[in-house]
mmCIF file as Biopython writes it, N, C-alpha, C and O atoms, coordinates in Angstrom:
data_model
#
loop_
_atom_site.group_PDB
_atom_site.id
_atom_site.type_symbol
_atom_site.label_atom_id
_atom_site.label_alt_id
_atom_site.label_comp_id
_atom_site.label_asym_id
_atom_site.label_entity_id
_atom_site.label_seq_id
_atom_site.pdbx_PDB_ins_code
_atom_site.Cartn_x
_atom_site.Cartn_y
_atom_site.Cartn_z
_atom_site.occupancy
_atom_site.B_iso_or_equiv
_atom_site.auth_seq_id
_atom_site.auth_asym_id
_atom_site.pdbx_PDB_model_num
ATOM 1   N N  . MET A ? 1  ? 30.910 0.212   -5.602  1.0 0.0 1  A 1 
ATOM 2   C CA . MET A ? 1  ? 30.176 -0.596  -5.129  1.0 0.0 1  A 1 
ATOM 3   C C  . MET A ? 1  ? 29.839 -1.604  -6.345  1.0 0.0 1  A 1 
ATOM 4   O O  . MET A ? 1  ? 29.862 -1.322  -7.543  1.0 0.0 1  A 1 
ATOM 5   N N  . LYS A ? 2  ? 29.476 -3.018  -5.675  1.0 0.0 2  A 1 
ATOM 6   C CA . LYS A ? 2  ? 29.030 -3.932  -6.423  1.0 0.0 2  A 1 
ATOM 7   C C  . LYS A ? 2  ? 27.920 -4.055  -6.897  1.0 0.0 2  A 1 
ATOM 8   O O  . LYS A ? 2  ? 26.980 -3.447  -6.386  1.0 0.0 2  A 1 
ATOM 9   N N  . ARG A ? 3  ? 27.771 -4.742  -7.822  1.0 0.0 3  A 1 
ATOM 10  C CA . ARG A ? 3  ? 26.542 -5.037  -8.594  1.0 0.0 3  A 1 
ATOM 11  C C  . ARG A ? 3  ? 25.137 -5.390  -7.857  1.0 0.0 3  A 1 
ATOM 12  O O  . ARG A ? 3  ? 24.057 -4.957  -8.259  1.0 0.0 3  A 1 
ATOM 13  N N  . SER A ? 4  ? 25.264 -6.065  -6.952  1.0 0.0 4  A 1 
ATOM 14  C CA . SER A ? 4  ? 24.397 -7.042  -5.904  1.0 0.0 4  A 1 
ATOM 15  C C  . SER A ? 4  ? 23.949 -5.732  -4.879  1.0 0.0 4  A 1 
ATOM 16  O O  . SER A ? 4  ? 22.784 -5.397  -4.663  1.0 0.0 4  A 1 
ATOM 17  N N  . GLU A ? 5  ? 25.374 -4.977  -4.212  1.0 0.0 5  A 1 
ATOM 18  C CA . GLU A ? 5  ? 24.744 -4.106  -3.492  1.0 0.0 5  A 1 
ATOM 19  C C  . GLU A ? 5  ? 23.834 -2.839  -4.012  1.0 0.0 5  A 1 
ATOM 20  O O  . GLU A ? 5  ? 23.143 -2.136  -3.275  1.0 0.0 5  A 1 
ATOM 21  N N  . LEU A ? 6  ? 23.979 -2.694  -5.442  1.0 0.0 6  A 1 
ATOM 22  C CA . LEU A ? 6  ? 23.526 -1.388  -6.082  1.0 0.0 6  A 1 
ATOM 23  C C  . LEU A ? 6  ? 21.736 -2.057  -6.383  1.0 0.0 6  A 1 
ATOM 24  O O  . LEU A ? 6  ? 20.705 -1.453  -6.086  1.0 0.0 6  A 1 
ATOM 25  N N  . LEU A ? 7  ? 21.813 -3.193  -6.925  1.0 0.0 7  A 1 
ATOM 26  C CA . LEU A ? 7  ? 20.817 -3.801  -6.804  1.0 0.0 7  A 1 
ATOM 27  C C  . LEU A ? 7  ? 19.946 -3.878  -5.930  1.0 0.0 7  A 1 
ATOM 28  O O  . LEU A ? 7  ? 18.782 -3.576  -6.192  1.0 0.0 7  A 1 
ATOM 29  N N  . LYS A ? 8  ? 20.368 -4.346  -4.569  1.0 0.0 8  A 1 
ATOM 30  C CA . LYS A ? 8  ? 19.428 -4.548  -3.328  1.0 0.0 8  A 1 
ATOM 31  C C  . LYS A ? 8  ? 18.990 -2.872  -3.178  1.0 0.0 8  A 1 
ATOM 32  O O  . LYS A ? 8  ? 17.803 -2.634  -2.955  1.0 0.0 8  A 1 
ATOM 33  N N  . LEU A ? 9  ? 19.907 -1.786  -3.295  1.0 0.0 9  A 1 
ATOM 34  C CA . LEU A ? 9  ? 19.692 -0.389  -3.281  1.0 0.0 9  A 1 
ATOM 35  C C  . LEU A ? 9  ? 18.395 -0.053  -3.905  1.0 0.0 9  A 1 
ATOM 36  O O  . LEU A ? 9  ? 17.523 0.613   -3.347  1.0 0.0 9  A 1 
ATOM 37  N N  . LEU A ? 10 ? 18.327 -0.488  -4.944  1.0 0.0 10 A 1 
ATOM 38  C CA . LEU A ? 10 ? 17.440 -0.258  -6.155  1.0 0.0 10 A 1 
ATOM 39  C C  . LEU A ? 10 ? 15.898 -0.756  -5.822  1.0 0.0 10 A 1 
ATOM 40  O O  . LEU A ? 10 ? 14.873 -0.077  -5.867  1.0 0.0 10 A 1 
ATOM 41  N N  . LYS A ? 11 ? 16.085 -2.485  -5.392  1.0 0.0 11 A 1 
ATOM 42  C CA . LYS A ? 11 ? 14.789 -2.862  -4.814  1.0 0.0 11 A 1 
ATOM 43  C C  . LYS A ? 11 ? 14.454 -2.510  -3.849  1.0 0.0 11 A 1 
ATOM 44  O O  . LYS A ? 11 ? 13.272 -2.781  -3.640  1.0 0.0 11 A 1 
ATOM 45  N N  . GLU A ? 12 ? 15.020 -1.911  -2.955  1.0 0.0 12 A 1 
ATOM 46  C CA . GLU A ? 12 ? 14.448 -0.966  -1.376  1.0 0.0 12 A 1 
ATOM 47  C C  . GLU A ? 12 ? 13.415 -0.096  -2.065  1.0 0.0 12 A 1 
ATOM 48  O O  . GLU A ? 12 ? 12.289 0.137   -1.624  1.0 0.0 12 A 1 
ATOM 49  N N  . HIS A ? 13 ? 13.978 0.397   -3.304  1.0 0.0 13 A 1 
ATOM 50  C CA . HIS A ? 13 ? 13.227 1.831   -3.789  1.0 0.0 13 A 1 
ATOM 51  C C  . HIS A ? 13 ? 11.867 1.488   -4.508  1.0 0.0 13 A 1 
ATOM 52  O O  . HIS A ? 13 ? 10.973 2.329   -4.596  1.0 0.0 13 A 1 
ATOM 53  N N  . GLY A ? 14 ? 11.757 0.283   -4.989  1.0 0.0 14 A 1 
ATOM 54  C CA . GLY A ? 14 ? 10.650 -0.322  -5.682  1.0 0.0 14 A 1 
ATOM 55  C C  . GLY A ? 14 ? 11.047 -0.847  -6.942  1.0 0.0 14 A 1 
ATOM 56  O O  . GLY A ? 14 ? 10.368 -1.721  -7.480  1.0 0.0 14 A 1 
ATOM 57  N N  . CYS A ? 15 ? 12.280 -0.312  -7.566  1.0 0.0 15 A 1 
ATOM 58  C CA . CYS A ? 15 ? 12.712 -1.364  -9.035  1.0 0.0 15 A 1 
ATOM 59  C C  . CYS A ? 15 ? 12.631 -2.444  -8.740  1.0 0.0 15 A 1 
ATOM 60  O O  . CYS A ? 15 ? 12.546 -3.049  -7.671  1.0 0.0 15 A 1 
ATOM 61  N N  . LYS A ? 16 ? 12.681 -2.907  -10.569 1.0 0.0 16 A 1 
ATOM 62  C CA . LYS A ? 16 ? 12.365 -4.177  -10.749 1.0 0.0 16 A 1 
ATOM 63  C C  . LYS A ? 16 ? 13.148 -4.546  -12.237 1.0 0.0 16 A 1 
ATOM 64  O O  . LYS A ? 16 ? 13.166 -3.821  -13.231 1.0 0.0 16 A 1 
ATOM 65  N N  . ILE A ? 17 ? 13.821 -5.967  -12.075 1.0 0.0 17 A 1 
ATOM 66  C CA . ILE A ? 17 ? 14.225 -6.060  -13.140 1.0 0.0 17 A 1 
ATOM 67  C C  . ILE A ? 17 ? 12.996 -6.724  -13.983 1.0 0.0 17 A 1 
ATOM 68  O O  . ILE A ? 17 ? 12.161 -7.489  -13.500 1.0 0.0 17 A 1 
ATOM 69  N N  . VAL A ? 18 ? 13.047 -6.308  -15.263 1.0 0.0 18 A 1 
ATOM 70  C CA . VAL A ? 18 ? 11.810 -6.358  -16.519 1.0 0.0 18 A 1 
ATOM 71  C C  . VAL A ? 18 ? 12.307 -7.263  -17.786 1.0 0.0 18 A 1 
ATOM 72  O O  . VAL A ? 18 ? 11.499 -7.894  -18.467 1.0 0.0 18 A 1 
ATOM 73  N N  . GLY A ? 19 ? 13.707 -7.267  -18.037 1.0 0.0 19 A 1 
ATOM 74  C CA . GLY A ? 19 ? 14.215 -7.627  -19.087 1.0 0.0 19 A 1 
ATOM 75  C C  . GLY A ? 19 ? 15.373 -8.142  -18.746 1.0 0.0 19 A 1 
ATOM 76  O O  . GLY A ? 19 ? 15.764 -7.893  -17.606 1.0 0.0 19 A 1 
ATOM 77  N N  . HIS A ? 20 ? 16.267 -9.034  -19.681 1.0 0.0 20 A 1 
ATOM 78  C CA . HIS A ? 20 ? 17.675 -9.359  -19.952 1.0 0.0 20 A 1 
ATOM 79  C C  . HIS A ? 20 ? 18.196 -9.422  -21.429 1.0 0.0 20 A 1 
ATOM 80  O O  . HIS A ? 20 ? 17.765 -10.043 -22.400 1.0 0.0 20 A 1 
ATOM 81  N N  . GLY A ? 21 ? 19.342 -8.513  -21.268 1.0 0.0 21 A 1 
ATOM 82  C CA . GLY A ? 21 ? 19.965 -8.691  -22.893 1.0 0.0 21 A 1 
ATOM 83  C C  . GLY A ? 21 ? 21.364 -9.362  -22.326 1.0 0.0 21 A 1 
ATOM 84  O O  . GLY A ? 21 ? 21.706 -9.632  -21.175 1.0 0.0 21 A 1 
ATOM 85  N N  . SER A ? 22 ? 22.046 -9.524  -23.610 1.0 0.0 22 A 1 
ATOM 86  C CA . SER A ? 22 ? 23.434 -10.396 -23.526 1.0 0.0 22 A 1 
ATOM 87  C C  . SER A ? 22 ? 24.435 -9.836  -22.365 1.0 0.0 22 A 1 
ATOM 88  O O  . SER A ? 22 ? 25.173 -10.659 -21.823 1.0 0.0 22 A 1 
ATOM 89  N N  . ASN A ? 23 ? 24.503 -8.123  -21.861 1.0 0.0 23 A 1 
ATOM 90  C CA . ASN A ? 23 ? 25.639 -8.152  -21.076 1.0 0.0 23 A 1 
ATOM 91  C C  . ASN A ? 23 ? 24.893 -7.390  -19.927 1.0 0.0 23 A 1 
ATOM 92  O O  . ASN A ? 23 ? 25.486 -7.348  -18.849 1.0 0.0 23 A 1 
ATOM 93  N N  . HIS A ? 24 ? 23.294 -6.597  -20.045 1.0 0.0 24 A 1 
ATOM 94  C CA . HIS A ? 24 ? 22.950 -5.717  -19.269 1.0 0.0 24 A 1 
ATOM 95  C C  . HIS A ? 24 ? 21.421 -6.510  -19.050 1.0 0.0 24 A 1 
ATOM 96  O O  . HIS A ? 24 ? 21.017 -7.470  -19.707 1.0 0.0 24 A 1 
ATOM 97  N N  . ASP A ? 25 ? 20.607 -5.712  -17.770 1.0 0.0 25 A 1 
ATOM 98  C CA . ASP A ? 25 ? 19.776 -6.484  -17.637 1.0 0.0 25 A 1 
ATOM 99  C C  . ASP A ? 25 ? 18.775 -4.765  -17.872 1.0 0.0 25 A 1 
ATOM 100 O O  . ASP A ? 25 ? 19.326 -3.703  -18.161 1.0 0.0 25 A 1 
ATOM 101 N N  . ARG A ? 26 ? 17.306 -4.940  -17.654 1.0 0.0 26 A 1 
ATOM 102 C CA . ARG A ? 26 ? 16.495 -3.572  -17.995 1.0 0.0 26 A 1 
ATOM 103 C C  . ARG A ? 26 ? 15.915 -3.569  -16.336 1.0 0.0 26 A 1 
ATOM 104 O O  . ARG A ? 26 ? 15.478 -4.555  -15.744 1.0 0.0 26 A 1 
ATOM 105 N N  . VAL A ? 27 ? 15.995 -2.732  -16.008 1.0 0.0 27 A 1 
ATOM 106 C CA . VAL A ? 27 ? 15.440 -2.320  -14.985 1.0 0.0 27 A 1 
ATOM 107 C C  . VAL A ? 27 ? 14.268 -1.359  -14.722 1.0 0.0 27 A 1 
ATOM 108 O O  . VAL A ? 27 ? 14.747 -0.226  -14.775 1.0 0.0 27 A 1 
ATOM 109 N N  . TYR A ? 28 ? 13.245 -1.309  -14.520 1.0 0.0 28 A 1 
ATOM 110 C CA . TYR A ? 28 ? 12.307 -0.628  -14.255 1.0 0.0 28 A 1 
ATOM 111 C C  . TYR A ? 28 ? 11.880 0.265   -12.897 1.0 0.0 28 A 1 
ATOM 112 O O  . TYR A ? 28 ? 11.712 -0.259  -11.796 1.0 0.0 28 A 1 
ATOM 113 N N  . SER A ? 29 ? 11.744 1.581   -13.137 1.0 0.0 29 A 1 
ATOM 114 C CA . SER A ? 29 ? 12.113 2.581   -11.927 1.0 0.0 29 A 1 
ATOM 115 C C  . SER A ? 29 ? 10.147 3.110   -11.644 1.0 0.0 29 A 1 
ATOM 116 O O  . SER A ? 29 ? 9.492  3.770   -12.450 1.0 0.0 29 A 1 
ATOM 117 N N  . PRO A ? 30 ? 9.678  2.604   -10.399 1.0 0.0 30 A 1 
ATOM 118 C CA . PRO A ? 30 ? 8.638  3.040   -10.379 1.0 0.0 30 A 1 
ATOM 119 C C  . PRO A ? 30 ? 8.420  5.016   -10.014 1.0 0.0 30 A 1 
ATOM 120 O O  . PRO A ? 30 ? 7.371  5.639   -10.176 1.0 0.0 30 A 1 
ATOM 121 N N  . ILE A ? 31 ? 9.627  5.540   -9.561  1.0 0.0 31 A 1 
ATOM 122 C CA . ILE A ? 31 ? 9.400  6.075   -8.955  1.0 0.0 31 A 1 
ATOM 123 C C  . ILE A ? 31 ? 9.233  7.435   -10.349 1.0 0.0 31 A 1 
ATOM 124 O O  . ILE A ? 31 ? 8.332  8.272   -10.276 1.0 0.0 31 A 1 
ATOM 125 N N  . ASN A ? 32 ? 10.155 7.424   -11.410 1.0 0.0 32 A 1 
ATOM 126 C CA . ASN A ? 32 ? 10.208 8.394   -12.437 1.0 0.0 32 A 1 
ATOM 127 C C  . ASN A ? 32 ? 9.245  7.459   -13.899 1.0 0.0 32 A 1 
ATOM 128 O O  . ASN A ? 32 ? 8.903  7.963   -14.969 1.0 0.0 32 A 1 
ATOM 129 N N  . GLY A ? 33 ? 9.046  6.178   -13.485 1.0 0.0 33 A 1 
ATOM 130 C CA . GLY A ? 33 ? 7.976  5.417   -14.616 1.0 0.0 33 A 1 
ATOM 131 C C  . GLY A ? 33 ? 9.186  5.069   -16.052 1.0 0.0 33 A 1 
ATOM 132 O O  . GLY A ? 33 ? 8.821  4.965   -17.223 1.0 0.0 33 A 1 
ATOM 133 N N  . GLU A ? 34 ? 10.360 4.963   -15.659 1.0 0.0 34 A 1 
ATOM 134 C CA . GLU A ? 34 ? 11.204 4.835   -16.496 1.0 0.0 34 A 1 
ATOM 135 C C  . GLU A ? 34 ? 12.160 3.473   -16.601 1.0 0.0 34 A 1 
ATOM 136 O O  . GLU A ? 34 ? 12.424 3.097   -15.459 1.0 0.0 34 A 1 
ATOM 137 N N  . THR A ? 35 ? 12.710 2.689   -17.531 1.0 0.0 35 A 1 
ATOM 138 C CA . THR A ? 35 ? 13.498 1.722   -17.612 1.0 0.0 35 A 1 
ATOM 139 C C  . THR A ? 35 ? 14.938 2.188   -18.031 1.0 0.0 35 A 1 
ATOM 140 O O  . THR A ? 35 ? 15.062 3.211   -18.704 1.0 0.0 35 A 1 
ATOM 141 N N  . PHE A ? 36 ? 15.989 1.475   -17.655 1.0 0.0 36 A 1 
ATOM 142 C CA . PHE A ? 36 ? 17.200 1.628   -17.555 1.0 0.0 36 A 1 
ATOM 143 C C  . PHE A ? 36 ? 17.986 0.641   -17.897 1.0 0.0 36 A 1 
ATOM 144 O O  . PHE A ? 36 ? 17.405 -0.441  -17.806 1.0 0.0 36 A 1 
ATOM 145 N N  . PRO A ? 37 ? 19.391 0.551   -18.358 1.0 0.0 37 A 1 
ATOM 146 C CA . PRO A ? 37 ? 19.922 -0.647  -18.119 1.0 0.0 37 A 1 
ATOM 147 C C  . PRO A ? 37 ? 20.970 -0.878  -16.840 1.0 0.0 37 A 1 
ATOM 148 O O  . PRO A ? 37 ? 21.517 0.029   -16.213 1.0 0.0 37 A 1 
ATOM 149 N N  . LEU A ? 38 ? 21.121 -2.347  -16.596 1.0 0.0 38 A 1 
ATOM 150 C CA . LEU A ? 38 ? 22.084 -2.443  -15.119 1.0 0.0 38 A 1 
ATOM 151 C C  . LEU A ? 38 ? 22.922 -3.514  -15.824 1.0 0.0 38 A 1 
ATOM 152 O O  . LEU A ? 38 ? 22.666 -4.475  -16.550 1.0 0.0 38 A 1 
ATOM 153 N N  . TRP A ? 39 ? 24.085 -2.929  -15.290 1.0 0.0 39 A 1 
ATOM 154 C CA . TRP A ? 39 ? 25.334 -3.976  -16.327 1.0 0.0 39 A 1 
ATOM 155 C C  . TRP A ? 39 ? 25.161 -5.397  -15.302 1.0 0.0 39 A 1 
ATOM 156 O O  . TRP A ? 39 ? 24.976 -5.417  -14.085 1.0 0.0 39 A 1 
ATOM 157 N N  . ARG A ? 40 ? 25.268 -6.341  -16.085 1.0 0.0 40 A 1 
ATOM 158 C CA . ARG A ? 40 ? 25.156 -7.737  -15.067 1.0 0.0 40 A 1 
ATOM 159 C C  . ARG A ? 40 ? 26.517 -8.149  -14.537 1.0 0.0 40 A 1 
ATOM 160 O O  . ARG A ? 40 ? 26.287 -8.936  -13.619 1.0 0.0 40 A 1 
ATOM 161 N N  . HIS A ? 41 ? 27.725 -8.004  -14.670 1.0 0.0 41 A 1 
ATOM 162 C CA . HIS A ? 41 ? 28.862 -8.361  -14.040 1.0 0.0 41 A 1 
ATOM 163 C C  . HIS A ? 41 ? 29.240 -7.986  -12.908 1.0 0.0 41 A 1 
ATOM 164 O O  . HIS A ? 41 ? 29.261 -6.818  -12.520 1.0 0.0 41 A 1 
ATOM 165 N N  . SER A ? 42 ? 29.551 -8.908  -12.324 1.0 0.0 42 A 1 
ATOM 166 C CA . SER A ? 42 ? 29.450 -8.610  -10.610 1.0 0.0 42 A 1 
ATOM 167 C C  . SER A ? 42 ? 31.054 -7.625  -10.115 1.0 0.0 42 A 1 
ATOM 168 O O  . SER A ? 42 ? 31.371 -7.370  -8.953  1.0 0.0 42 A 1 
ATOM 169 N N  . LYS A ? 43 ? 31.757 -7.268  -11.242 1.0 0.0 43 A 1 
ATOM 170 C CA . LYS A ? 43 ? 33.079 -6.201  -10.778 1.0 0.0 43 A 1 
ATOM 171 C C  . LYS A ? 43 ? 32.575 -4.904  -10.238 1.0 0.0 43 A 1 
ATOM 172 O O  . LYS A ? 43 ? 31.444 -4.528  -10.548 1.0 0.0 43 A 1 
ATOM 173 N N  . ASP A ? 44 ? 33.195 -4.329  -9.599  1.0 0.0 44 A 1 
ATOM 174 C CA . ASP A ? 44 ? 32.988 -3.112  -8.679  1.0 0.0 44 A 1 
ATOM 175 C C  . ASP A ? 44 ? 32.807 -2.259  -9.823  1.0 0.0 44 A 1 
ATOM 176 O O  . ASP A ? 44 ? 33.455 -2.350  -10.865 1.0 0.0 44 A 1 
ATOM 177 N N  . MET A ? 45 ? 31.684 -1.233  -9.527  1.0 0.0 45 A 1 
ATOM 178 C CA . MET A ? 45 ? 31.287 -0.277  -10.429 1.0 0.0 45 A 1 
ATOM 179 C C  . MET A ? 45 ? 31.660 0.999   -10.362 1.0 0.0 45 A 1 
ATOM 180 O O  . MET A ? 45 ? 31.495 1.422   -9.218  1.0 0.0 45 A 1 
ATOM 181 N N  . LYS A ? 46 ? 32.190 1.976   -11.259 1.0 0.0 46 A 1 
ATOM 182 C CA . LYS A ? 46 ? 33.054 3.159   -10.557 1.0 0.0 46 A 1 
ATOM 183 C C  . LYS A ? 46 ? 31.706 4.141   -10.125 1.0 0.0 46 A 1 
ATOM 184 O O  . LYS A ? 46 ? 30.582 4.156   -10.628 1.0 0.0 46 A 1 
ATOM 185 N N  . LYS A ? 47 ? 32.231 4.902   -9.063  1.0 0.0 47 A 1 
ATOM 186 C CA . LYS A ? 47 ? 31.207 5.986   -8.515  1.0 0.0 47 A 1 
ATOM 187 C C  . LYS A ? 47 ? 30.489 6.809   -9.354  1.0 0.0 47 A 1 
ATOM 188 O O  . LYS A ? 47 ? 29.394 7.276   -9.042  1.0 0.0 47 A 1 
ATOM 189 N N  . GLY A ? 48 ? 31.239 7.085   -10.766 1.0 0.0 48 A 1 
ATOM 190 C CA . GLY A ? 48 ? 30.219 7.939   -11.810 1.0 0.0 48 A 1 
ATOM 191 C C  . GLY A ? 48 ? 29.106 6.785   -12.332 1.0 0.0 48 A 1 
ATOM 192 O O  . GLY A ? 48 ? 27.904 6.984   -12.506 1.0 0.0 48 A 1 
ATOM 193 N N  . THR A ? 49 ? 29.590 5.954   -12.465 1.0 0.0 49 A 1 
ATOM 194 C CA . THR A ? 49 ? 28.629 5.096   -13.036 1.0 0.0 49 A 1 
ATOM 195 C C  . THR A ? 49 ? 27.367 4.885   -11.995 1.0 0.0 49 A 1 
ATOM 196 O O  . THR A ? 49 ? 26.278 5.378   -12.287 1.0 0.0 49 A 1 
ATOM 197 N N  . VAL A ? 50 ? 27.546 4.114   -10.736 1.0 0.0 50 A 1 
ATOM 198 C CA . VAL A ? 50 ? 26.670 4.434   -9.675  1.0 0.0 50 A 1 
ATOM 199 C C  . VAL A ? 50 ? 25.665 5.586   -9.632  1.0 0.0 50 A 1 
ATOM 200 O O  . VAL A ? 50 ? 24.441 5.510   -9.533  1.0 0.0 50 A 1 
ATOM 201 N N  . GLU A ? 51 ? 26.325 6.507   -9.711  1.0 0.0 51 A 1 
ATOM 202 C CA . GLU A ? 51 ? 25.457 7.666   -9.534  1.0 0.0 51 A 1 
ATOM 203 C C  . GLU A ? 51 ? 24.836 7.897   -10.463 1.0 0.0 51 A 1 
ATOM 204 O O  . GLU A ? 51 ? 23.754 8.421   -10.201 1.0 0.0 51 A 1 
ATOM 205 N N  . ALA A ? 52 ? 25.164 7.636   -12.109 1.0 0.0 52 A 1 
ATOM 206 C CA . ALA A ? 52 ? 24.349 7.940   -12.978 1.0 0.0 52 A 1 
ATOM 207 C C  . ALA A ? 52 ? 22.944 6.697   -13.108 1.0 0.0 52 A 1 
ATOM 208 O O  . ALA A ? 52 ? 21.852 6.857   -13.653 1.0 0.0 52 A 1 
ATOM 209 N N  . ILE A ? 53 ? 23.412 5.644   -12.487 1.0 0.0 53 A 1 
ATOM 210 C CA . ILE A ? 53 ? 22.427 4.737   -12.233 1.0 0.0 53 A 1 
ATOM 211 C C  . ILE A ? 53 ? 21.417 5.171   -11.383 1.0 0.0 53 A 1 
ATOM 212 O O  . ILE A ? 53 ? 20.277 5.265   -11.838 1.0 0.0 53 A 1 
ATOM 213 N N  . LEU A ? 54 ? 21.606 5.403   -10.422 1.0 0.0 54 A 1 
ATOM 214 C CA . LEU A ? 54 ? 20.912 6.032   -9.356  1.0 0.0 54 A 1 
ATOM 215 C C  . LEU A ? 54 ? 20.146 7.384   -10.294 1.0 0.0 54 A 1 
ATOM 216 O O  . LEU A ? 54 ? 18.948 7.277   -10.560 1.0 0.0 54 A 1 
ATOM 217 N N  . LYS A ? 55 ? 20.621 8.141   -10.574 1.0 0.0 55 A 1 
ATOM 218 C CA . LYS A ? 55 ? 19.796 9.500   -11.169 1.0 0.0 55 A 1 
ATOM 219 C C  . LYS A ? 55 ? 18.839 8.871   -12.132 1.0 0.0 55 A 1 
ATOM 220 O O  . LYS A ? 55 ? 17.687 9.292   -12.032 1.0 0.0 55 A 1 
ATOM 221 N N  . GLN A ? 56 ? 19.081 7.854   -13.143 1.0 0.0 56 A 1 
ATOM 222 C CA . GLN A ? 56 ? 18.284 7.216   -13.979 1.0 0.0 56 A 1 
ATOM 223 C C  . GLN A ? 56 ? 17.074 6.813   -13.375 1.0 0.0 56 A 1 
ATOM 224 O O  . GLN A ? 56 ? 16.017 7.024   -13.968 1.0 0.0 56 A 1 
ATOM 225 N N  . ALA A ? 57 ? 17.095 6.117   -11.991 1.0 0.0 57 A 1 
ATOM 226 C CA . ALA A ? 57 ? 15.992 5.465   -11.127 1.0 0.0 57 A 1 
ATOM 227 C C  . ALA A ? 57 ? 15.150 6.479   -10.726 1.0 0.0 57 A 1 
ATOM 228 O O  . ALA A ? 57 ? 13.946 6.312   -10.529 1.0 0.0 57 A 1 
ATOM 229 N N  . GLY A ? 58 ? 15.874 7.773   -10.565 1.0 0.0 58 A 1 
ATOM 230 C CA . GLY A ? 58 ? 15.358 8.763   -9.525  1.0 0.0 58 A 1 
ATOM 231 C C  . GLY A ? 58 ? 15.469 8.705   -8.129  1.0 0.0 58 A 1 
ATOM 232 O O  . GLY A ? 58 ? 14.568 8.971   -7.333  1.0 0.0 58 A 1 
ATOM 233 N N  . ILE A ? 59 ? 16.474 8.391   -7.895  1.0 0.0 59 A 1 
ATOM 234 C CA . ILE A ? 59 ? 16.723 8.055   -6.319  1.0 0.0 59 A 1 
ATOM 235 C C  . ILE A ? 59 ? 17.961 9.350   -6.020  1.0 0.0 59 A 1 
ATOM 236 O O  . ILE A ? 59 ? 18.028 9.791   -4.873  1.0 0.0 59 A 1 
ATOM 237 N N  . LYS A ? 60 ? 18.690 9.781   -6.848  1.0 0.0 60 A 1 
ATOM 238 C CA . LYS A ? 60 ? 19.355 11.108  -6.477  1.0 0.0 60 A 1 
ATOM 239 C C  . LYS A ? 60 ? 18.942 12.274  -7.483  1.0 0.0 60 A 1 
ATOM 240 O O  . LYS A ? 60 ? 19.390 13.410  -7.328  1.0 0.0 60 A 1 
#
């Protein structure tokens, strides 16, 4: 899954980008009230990485 597709899915669940680092953005999830890193580069992400991000967001 590309970053843009994952970001679109996160935004559909109410997540917002709240900060920027050198390689990652910080994303806030209103579902669980926590922030987590999201890789900024547009390469395809591995399935396990996508699942871990969705778990951190409280979506899975």
